[in-house]
TIRO-2110 file (N, C-alpha, C; in Angstrom, 1 decimal):
// TIRO-2110
89.1, 146.2, 118.2, N, 1, A
89.5, 146.6, 116.3, CA, 1, A
88.0, 145.2, 115.7, C, 1, A
87.3, 146.5, 114.5, N, 2, A
86.1, 145.5, 114.2, CA, 2, A
86.8, 144.4, 113.2, C, 2, A
85.5, 143.6, 112.6, N, 3, A
85.8, 142.1, 112.8, CA, 3, A
86.0, 142.5, 111.0, C, 3, A
87.1, 141.7, 110.2, N, 4, A
87.8, 141.9, 109.1, CA, 4, A
86.6, 142.2, 108.3, C, 4, A
86.0, 142.1, 106.9, N, 5, A
85.1, 142.5, 106.6, CA, 5, A
85.6, 143.0, 105.2, C, 5, A
85.0, 141.9, 103.8, N, 6, A
86.3, 141.9, 102.7, CA, 6, A
85.5, 142.9, 101.8, C, 6, A
85.4, 143.9, 101.6, N, 7, A
84.6, 144.8, 100.4, CA, 7, A
84.5, 144.5, 99.2, C, 7, A
85.0, 143.5, 98.4, N, 8, A
84.8, 143.2, 97.4, CA, 8, A
84.5, 141.6, 97.6, C, 8, A
83.3, 141.0, 98.4, N, 9, A
82.8, 139.9, 98.6, CA, 9, A
82.1, 140.1, 97.4, C, 9, A
80.9, 140.5, 97.7, N, 10, A
79.8, 140.2, 96.9, CA, 10, A
80.6, 140.9, 95.2, C, 10, A
82.2, 141.0, 94.7, N, 11, A
82.5, 140.5, 93.2, CA, 11, A
83.2, 139.6, 93.1, C, 11, A
83.1, 138.8, 94.0, N, 12, A
84.5, 137.9, 93.9, CA, 12, A
83.0, 136.5, 94.4, C, 12, A
82.1, 136.5, 94.8, N, 13, A
80.7, 136.1, 95.2, CA, 13, A
80.5, 136.2, 93.8, C, 13, A
80.2, 137.1, 92.2, N, 14, A
80.0, 137.2, 91.2, CA, 14, A
81.5, 136.2, 90.2, C, 14, A
82.5, 136.6, 90.8, N, 15, A
83.0, 136.1, 89.9, CA, 15, A
83.0, 134.4, 90.1, C, 15, A
82.7, 133.0, 91.5, N, 16, A
82.0, 132.4, 91.6, CA, 16, A
81.2, 131.3, 90.9, C, 16, A
80.3, 132.5, 90.5, N, 17, A
78.9, 132.5, 90.6, CA, 17, A
79.7, 131.9, 88.9, C, 17, A
79.9, 133.2, 88.5, N, 18, A
79.6, 133.2, 86.6, CA, 18, A
81.1, 131.8, 86.7, C, 18, A
81.9, 131.1, 86.9, N, 19, A
82.9, 130.7, 87.3, CA, 19, A
82.8, 129.1, 86.9, C, 19, A
81.3, 128.3, 87.9, N, 20, A
79.6, 128.0, 87.8, CA, 20, A
79.9, 127.6, 87.3, C, 20, A
78.7, 129.1, 86.4, N, 21, A
78.0, 128.7, 85.6, CA, 21, A
79.0, 127.9, 84.3, C, 21, A
80.1, 128.9, 83.6, N, 22, A
80.9, 128.4, 82.8, CA, 22, A
81.0, 127.0, 82.6, C, 22, A
82.2, 126.6, 83.9, N, 23, A
81.9, 125.5, 84.2, CA, 23, A
81.7, 124.6, 83.4, C, 23, A
79.5, 124.2, 84.0, N, 24, A
78.7, 124.4, 83.4, CA, 24, A
78.3, 123.7, 82.1, C, 24, A
78.8, 124.7, 81.6, N, 25, A
78.2, 125.2, 80.4, CA, 25, A
79.6, 124.2, 79.7, C, 25, A
80.6, 123.9, 80.1, N, 26, A
81.6, 123.2, 79.4, CA, 26, A
81.8, 121.8, 79.8, C, 26, A
80.8, 121.3, 80.0, N, 27, A
81.3, 119.6, 80.7, CA, 27, A
79.2, 119.9, 80.0, C, 27, A
77.9, 120.2, 79.7, N, 28, A
77.6, 120.2, 79.1, CA, 28, A
78.0, 119.7, 77.1, C, 28, A
78.6, 120.6, 77.3, N, 29, A
79.3, 121.2, 75.5, CA, 29, A
80.4, 119.6, 75.5, C, 29, A
81.4, 119.6, 76.2, N, 30, A
81.5, 117.8, 76.5, CA, 30, A
80.9, 116.9, 76.5, C, 30, A
80.1, 116.7, 76.4, N, 31, A
79.0, 115.7, 76.9, CA, 31, A
78.8, 115.9, 75.7, C, 31, A
78.2, 116.9, 74.8, N, 32, A
77.9, 116.6, 73.2, CA, 32, A
78.8, 116.8, 72.3, C, 32, A
79.6, 117.1, 72.7, N, 33, A
80.5, 116.6, 71.8, CA, 33, A
80.8, 114.6, 72.3, C, 33, A
81.0, 114.0, 73.2, N, 34, A
81.2, 113.0, 72.8, CA, 34, A
80.0, 112.2, 72.7, C, 34, A
78.3, 112.7, 72.3, N, 35, A
77.6, 111.9, 72.4, CA, 35, A
77.3, 112.2, 69.5, C, 35, A
78.0, 113.2, 69.9, N, 36, A
78.6, 113.0, 68.7, CA, 36, A
79.4, 112.2, 68.4, C, 36, A
80.6, 112.1, 68.7, N, 37, A
82.0, 111.4, 68.4, CA, 37, A
81.0, 109.7, 68.7, C, 37, A
80.1, 109.3, 69.2, N, 38, A
79.3, 107.8, 69.1, CA, 38, A
78.4, 108.0, 68.4, C, 38, A
78.3, 109.1, 67.7, N, 39, A
77.5, 108.8, 66.5, CA, 39, A
77.5, 108.6, 65.8, C, 39, A
78.7, 109.2, 65.0, N, 40, A
80.3, 109.2, 64.3, CA, 40, A
80.5, 107.3, 64.1, C, 40, A
80.5, 106.6, 65.6, N, 41, A
81.2, 105.4, 65.7, CA, 41, A
80.3, 104.5, 65.3, C, 41, A
79.2, 105.4, 65.5, N, 42, A
77.8, 103.7, 64.9, CA, 42, A
77.3, 104.4, 63.6, C, 42, A
78.0, 104.7, 63.2, N, 43, A
77.6, 104.7, 61.3, CA, 43, A
78.2, 104.5, 60.8, C, 43, A
79.9, 104.7, 61.4, N, 44, A
81.1, 103.8, 60.9, CA, 44, A
80.6, 102.8, 60.6, C, 44, A
80.9, 102.4, 61.9, N, 45, A
80.0, 100.2, 62.3, CA, 45, A
79.0, 99.3, 61.1, C, 45, A
77.8, 100.9, 61.7, N, 46, A
76.6, 100.7, 60.2, CA, 46, A
77.1, 100.5, 58.4, C, 46, A
78.6, 101.5, 58.5, N, 47, A
77.8, 101.6, 57.2, CA, 47, A
79.8, 100.6, 56.8, C, 47, A
80.1, 100.0, 57.6, N, 48, A
81.0, 99.2, 57.2, CA, 48, A
80.2, 98.0, 57.5, C, 48, A
79.1, 97.6, 58.8, N, 49, A
78.1, 96.1, 58.1, CA, 49, A
77.8, 96.3, 57.3, C, 49, A
77.5, 97.6, 55.8, N, 50, A
76.1, 97.5, 55.0, CA, 50, A
77.2, 97.5, 54.0, C, 50, A
78.0, 97.9, 54.0, N, 51, A
79.6, 97.2, 52.7, CA, 51, A
79.4, 96.2, 52.9, C, 51, A
80.0, 95.4, 53.8, N, 52, A
80.3, 93.4, 53.6, CA, 52, A
79.1, 93.3, 53.7, C, 52, A
77.9, 93.1, 53.5, N, 53, A
76.6, 93.0, 53.2, CA, 53, A
76.6, 93.2, 51.4, C, 53, A
77.4, 94.7, 51.3, N, 54, A
77.4, 94.7, 50.1, CA, 54, A
78.1, 93.9, 49.2, C, 54, A
79.5, 94.4, 49.8, N, 55, A
80.6, 93.6, 49.4, CA, 55, A
80.3, 91.2, 49.0, C, 55, A
79.0, 91.2, 50.8, N, 56, A
78.8, 89.7, 49.6, CA, 56, A
77.8, 89.7, 48.9, C, 56, A
76.2, 90.3, 48.8, N, 57, A
76.2, 90.3, 48.0, CA, 57, A
76.1, 90.3, 46.1, C, 57, A
77.0, 91.1, 45.6, N, 58, A
78.3, 91.2, 44.7, CA, 58, A
78.7, 90.2, 44.2, C, 58, A
79.6, 89.6, 45.5, N, 59, A
80.4, 88.1, 44.9, CA, 59, A
79.4, 87.5, 45.0, C, 59, A
77.9, 86.8, 44.7, N, 60, A
77.3, 85.8, 45.1, CA, 60, A
75.6, 86.5, 43.3, C, 60, A
76.6, 87.6, 43.4, N, 61, A
75.4, 87.8, 42.1, CA, 61, A
74.0, 88.7, 42.4, C, 61, A
74.3, 90.0, 41.9, N, 62, A
73.7, 91.0, 42.3, CA, 62, A
72.5, 92.2, 40.8, C, 62, A
71.2, 92.1, 41.1, N, 63, A
71.4, 92.9, 40.6, CA, 63, A
71.2, 94.7, 40.0, C, 63, A
71.4, 94.8, 37.9, N, 64, A
71.7, 96.7, 38.8, CA, 64, A
71.6, 97.6, 40.0, C, 64, A
70.1, 96.8, 39.5, N, 65, A
69.3, 98.4, 40.3, CA, 65, A
69.5, 97.2, 41.3, C, 65, A
69.9, 96.7, 41.8, N, 66, A
70.1, 96.8, 43.6, CA, 66, A
71.9, 97.1, 43.9, C, 66, A
72.2, 96.9, 42.6, N, 67, A
74.0, 97.7, 42.8, CA, 67, A
73.6, 99.1, 42.8, C, 67, A
72.9, 99.3, 41.7, N, 68, A
73.0, 101.2, 42.3, CA, 68, A
72.6, 101.9, 43.2, C, 68, A
71.3, 101.5, 44.2, N, 69, A
71.5, 101.6, 45.1, CA, 69, A
71.8, 101.0, 46.7, C, 69, A
72.2, 99.7, 46.6, N, 70, A
73.6, 100.2, 47.8, CA, 70, A
74.3, 101.1, 47.9, C, 70, A
74.6, 101.1, 46.1, N, 71, A
76.3, 102.2, 45.7, CA, 71, A
75.5, 103.5, 46.9, C, 71, A
74.2, 104.0, 45.8, N, 72, A
73.4, 105.3, 46.7, CA, 72, A
74.0, 105.1, 48.3, C, 72, A
73.0, 104.2, 48.8, N, 73, A
73.4, 103.9, 50.1, CA, 73, A
74.4, 104.7, 51.5, C, 73, A
75.6, 103.5, 50.1, N, 74, A
77.0, 103.4, 51.4, CA, 74, A
77.8, 105.0, 51.0, C, 74, A
76.9, 106.1, 49.8, N, 75, A
77.1, 108.0, 49.5, CA, 75, A
76.7, 108.4, 50.8, C, 75, A
75.3, 107.9, 50.6, N, 76, A
74.8, 108.9, 51.6, CA, 76, A
75.3, 108.9, 53.0, C, 76, A
75.4, 107.2, 53.6, N, 77, A
76.0, 107.3, 54.9, CA, 77, A
77.3, 108.0, 54.8, C, 77, A
78.3, 107.6, 53.7, N, 78, A
78.9, 108.5, 53.5, CA, 78, A
79.3, 110.0, 54.1, C, 78, A
78.3, 110.4, 53.0, N, 79, A
78.0, 111.8, 53.6, CA, 79, A
77.1, 112.1, 54.8, C, 79, A
76.5, 111.6, 55.6, N, 80, A
75.8, 111.8, 57.2, CA, 80, A
77.4, 111.5, 57.7, C, 80, A
78.1, 110.8, 57.9, N, 81, A
79.3, 110.6, 58.3, CA, 81, A
80.7, 111.9, 58.5, C, 81, A
80.1, 112.8, 57.0, N, 82, A
80.7, 113.6, 56.7, CA, 82, A
81.0, 114.5, 57.7, C, 82, A
78.7, 114.6, 57.5, N, 83, A
78.4, 115.7, 58.2, CA, 83, A
78.7, 115.9, 59.8, C, 83, A
77.9, 114.8, 60.6, N, 84, A
78.4, 114.0, 61.9, CA, 84, A
80.3, 115.1, 62.2, C, 84, A
80.8, 114.9, 61.4, N, 85, A
82.4, 114.7, 61.6, CA, 85, A
82.7, 116.3, 62.0, C, 85, A
82.3, 116.6, 60.4, N, 86, A
82.7, 118.5, 60.5, CA, 86, A
81.4, 119.0, 62.2, C, 86, A
80.8, 118.1, 62.0, N, 87, A
79.9, 118.8, 63.3, CA, 87, A
80.5, 118.5, 64.6, C, 87, A
81.5, 118.0, 64.8, N, 88, A
82.3, 117.1, 65.9, CA, 88, A
83.5, 118.5, 65.9, C, 88, A
83.5, 118.4, 64.1, N, 89, A
85.3, 119.8, 64.3, CA, 89, A
84.0, 120.8, 65.1, C, 89, A
83.0, 121.6, 64.6, N, 90, A
82.4, 122.7, 65.9, CA, 90, A
82.3, 122.7, 67.4, C, 90, A
81.1, 121.6, 67.4, N, 91, A
81.9, 121.2, 68.7, CA, 91, A
83.3, 120.8, 69.3, C, 91, A
84.3, 120.4, 69.0, N, 92, A
84.8, 121.0, 69.3, CA, 92, A
85.6, 122.1, 69.6, C, 92, A
85.2, 122.7, 68.7, N, 93, A
85.6, 125.2, 68.2, CA, 93, A
85.1, 125.0, 70.1, C, 93, A
83.6, 124.5, 69.9, N, 94, A
83.0, 125.8, 71.0, CA, 94, A
83.3, 124.8, 71.9, C, 94, A
84.1, 123.8, 72.7, N, 95, A
84.8, 123.4, 73.8, CA, 95, A
85.7, 124.0, 73.7, C, 95, A
85.9, 124.2, 73.2, N, 96, A
88.2, 125.3, 73.1, CA, 96, A
88.0, 126.3, 73.6, C, 96, A
86.3, 127.3, 72.7, N, 97, A
86.1, 128.3, 73.2, CA, 97, A
85.4, 128.5, 75.2, C, 97, A
84.9, 127.9, 75.1, N, 98, A
84.6, 128.3, 76.4, CA, 98, A
85.1, 127.7, 77.4, C, 98, A
86.4, 126.1, 76.7, N, 99, A
87.6, 126.1, 78.1, CA, 99, A
88.7, 127.7, 78.2, C, 99, A
88.7, 127.9, 77.7, N, 100, A
89.1, 128.9, 77.6, CA, 100, A
88.2, 130.4, 78.6, C, 100, A
87.0, 130.5, 78.1, N, 101, A
86.5, 131.4, 79.0, CA, 101, A
86.4, 131.0, 80.8, C, 101, A
86.9, 130.0, 80.4, N, 102, A
86.7, 128.5, 82.2, CA, 102, A
87.6, 129.3, 82.8, C, 102, A
89.0, 128.9, 82.0, N, 103, A
90.2, 129.7, 82.8, CA, 103, A
90.3, 131.2, 82.7, C, 103, A
89.3, 132.1, 81.6, N, 104, A
90.3, 133.4, 82.4, CA, 104, A
88.9, 133.6, 83.0, C, 104, A
87.6, 133.1, 83.6, N, 105, A
87.2, 133.6, 84.8, CA, 105, A
87.6, 133.2, 86.4, C, 105, A
88.4, 131.5, 85.3, N, 106, A
88.6, 131.6, 87.1, CA, 106, A
90.1, 132.4, 87.5, C, 106, A
90.6, 132.9, 86.5, N, 107, A
91.6, 133.1, 87.1, CA, 107, A
91.5, 135.2, 87.4, C, 107, A
89.9, 135.6, 87.0, N, 108, A
90.1, 136.7, 87.6, CA, 108, A
90.0, 135.9, 89.3, C, 108, A
88.3, 134.8, 89.4, N, 109, A
88.0, 134.7, 91.0, CA, 109, A
89.7, 134.2, 91.3, C, 109, A
90.1, 133.6, 90.5, N, 110, A
92.0, 133.7, 91.7, CA, 110, A
92.9, 135.1, 92.5, C, 110, A
92.9, 136.4, 91.9, N, 111, A
92.6, 136.6, 92.2, CA, 111, A
92.3, 137.5, 93.0, C, 111, A
90.2, 137.3, 92.5, N, 112, A
90.2, 138.4, 93.5, CA, 112, A
90.5, 137.7, 94.8, C, 112, A
90.6, 136.2, 95.2, N, 113, A
90.5, 135.2, 95.7, CA, 113, A
92.3, 135.8, 96.6, C, 113, A
92.5, 136.1, 96.9, N, 114, A
94.3, 136.0, 96.6, CA, 114, A
94.4, 137.5, 96.9, C, 114, A
94.0, 138.6, 96.3, N, 115, A
94.0, 140.2, 96.7, CA, 115, A
92.7, 140.0, 98.5, C, 115, A
91.8, 139.2, 98.4, N, 116, A
90.6, 139.0, 100.1, CA, 116, A
92.4, 138.0, 100.8, C, 116, A
93.1, 137.3, 100.5, N, 117, A
94.2, 136.5, 101.2, CA, 117, A
95.0, 137.1, 101.2, C, 117, A
95.5, 138.5, 100.9, N, 118, A
96.3, 139.4, 101.9, CA, 118, A
96.1, 140.4, 102.3, C, 118, A
94.0, 140.9, 101.8, N, 119, A
93.6, 141.3, 103.0, CA, 119, A
93.2, 141.2, 104.0, C, 119, A
92.9, 140.1, 104.5, N, 120, A
93.1, 138.6, 105.1, CA, 120, A
94.4, 139.1, 106.5, C, 120, A
95.3, 139.0, 105.9, N, 121, A
95.9, 138.5, 106.6, CA, 121, A
97.4, 139.6, 107.0, C, 121, A
96.8, 141.1, 106.1, N, 122, A
97.3, 142.4, 107.0, CA, 122, A
95.9, 142.3, 107.7, C, 122, A
95.4, 142.5, 107.6, N, 123, A
93.7, 142.8, 109.2, CA, 123, A
94.5, 142.1, 110.5, C, 123, A
94.8, 140.5, 109.7, N, 124, A
95.0, 139.7, 111.2, CA, 124, A
96.7, 140.4, 112.0, C, 124, A
97.6, 141.4, 110.9, N, 125, A
98.8, 142.0, 111.3, CA, 125, A
98.5, 142.7, 112.6, C, 125, A
97.7, 143.6, 111.5, N, 126, A
97.1, 144.9, 112.2, CA, 126, A
96.2, 144.3, 114.2, C, 126, A
95.9, 143.5, 114.2, N, 127, A
95.2, 143.3, 115.2, CA, 127, A
96.3, 142.3, 116.0, C, 127, A
97.4, 141.6, 115.4, N, 128, A
98.0, 141.5, 116.1, CA, 128, A
99.2, 142.4, 117.2, C, 128, A
99.3, 143.0, 115.7, N, 129, A
99.6, 144.3, 116.9, CA, 129, A
99.2, 145.0, 117.9, C, 129, A
97.9, 145.6, 117.3, N, 130, A
97.1, 146.3, 118.6, CA, 130, A
96.9, 145.3, 119.7, C, 130, A
96.6, 144.5, 120.1, N, 131, A
97.1, 143.2, 120.8, CA, 131, A
98.2, 143.2, 121.9, C, 131, A
99.0, 143.6, 120.8, N, 132, A
100.4, 143.8, 121.8, CA, 132, A
100.8, 145.2, 122.5, C, 132, A
100.7, 146.2, 121.7, N, 133, A
100.5, 147.2, 122.3, CA, 133, A
98.8, 147.4, 122.8, C, 133, A
97.4, 146.3, 123.3, N, 134, A
97.0, 146.8, 124.3, CA, 134, A
97.9, 146.4, 126.1, C, 134, A
98.5, 145.2, 125.1, N, 135, A
99.1, 144.2, 126.3, CA, 135, A
100.2, 145.9, 126.6, C, 135, A
101.3, 145.5, 126.0, N, 136, A
101.7, 146.0, 126.6, CA, 136, A
101.3, 147.4, 127.0, C, 136, A
100.5, 148.9, 126.6, N, 137, A
99.2, 149.5, 127.7, CA, 137, A
99.1, 148.6, 129.0, C, 137, A
99.0, 148.1, 129.1, N, 138, A
98.3, 146.9, 130.4, CA, 138, A
99.1, 147.0, 131.7, C, 138, A
100.9, 146.1, 130.6, N, 139, A
101.6, 145.9, 131.5, CA, 139, A
102.3, 147.0, 132.1, C, 139, A
101.9, 148.2, 131.8, N, 140, A
103.0, 149.2, 132.0, CA, 140, A
102.5, 149.8, 133.0, C, 140, A
101.2, 150.3, 133.2, N, 141, A
99.2, 150.4, 134.2, CA, 141, A
100.2, 149.7, 135.1, C, 141, A
100.7, 148.5, 135.0, N, 142, A
100.8, 147.7, 135.3, CA, 142, A
101.9, 147.8, 136.9, C, 142, A
102.7, 148.2, 136.2, N, 143, A
103.6, 148.8, 136.8, CA, 143, A
103.8, 149.7, 137.1, C, 143, A
103.2, 151.1, 136.4, N, 144, A
103.1, 152.0, 136.9, CA, 144, A
102.0, 152.1, 138.4, C, 144, A
101.0, 151.2, 138.8, N, 145, A
100.5, 150.8, 139.7, CA, 145, A
101.1, 150.5, 140.8, C, 145, A
102.1, 149.2, 141.4, N, 146, A
103.2, 148.6, 141.3, CA, 146, A
104.5, 149.6, 142.4, C, 146, A
104.8, 150.4, 141.0, N, 147, A
106.0, 151.4, 141.3, CA, 147, A
104.9, 152.6, 142.5, C, 147, A
103.8, 153.0, 142.7, N, 148, A
102.6, 154.3, 143.2, CA, 148, A
103.2, 153.1, 145.3, C, 148, A
END
């Protein structure tokens, strides 16, 4: 009997390549999300530090123009933080969408892999049956020769 060859091996290879590509894209998106989280953390730290300095300057006395400047700076920093939070929400949405694509691709590849395993098991069973028939024919032929 001929060697086992899976007819969908090229499809399986393609699905595995697609899965790997999607996993890499997912990892890149997750890295971007972590980067945005770090940026938010740094901006919040800078905001709190600037706010402490502003409060300290206010307690010692500060010119009105300086106070207004500091307040506008704080509002600008708050806006920057809100923009980054919105960016993070969008990035998390994209990460989740890509995760769903990865799961779908994984299911596709797994189903083809299972089909390959079933076909290979059927092939092995047929090979074993073929070998068994060959041995039976050989034994029968040997018995016929010995009988004559």
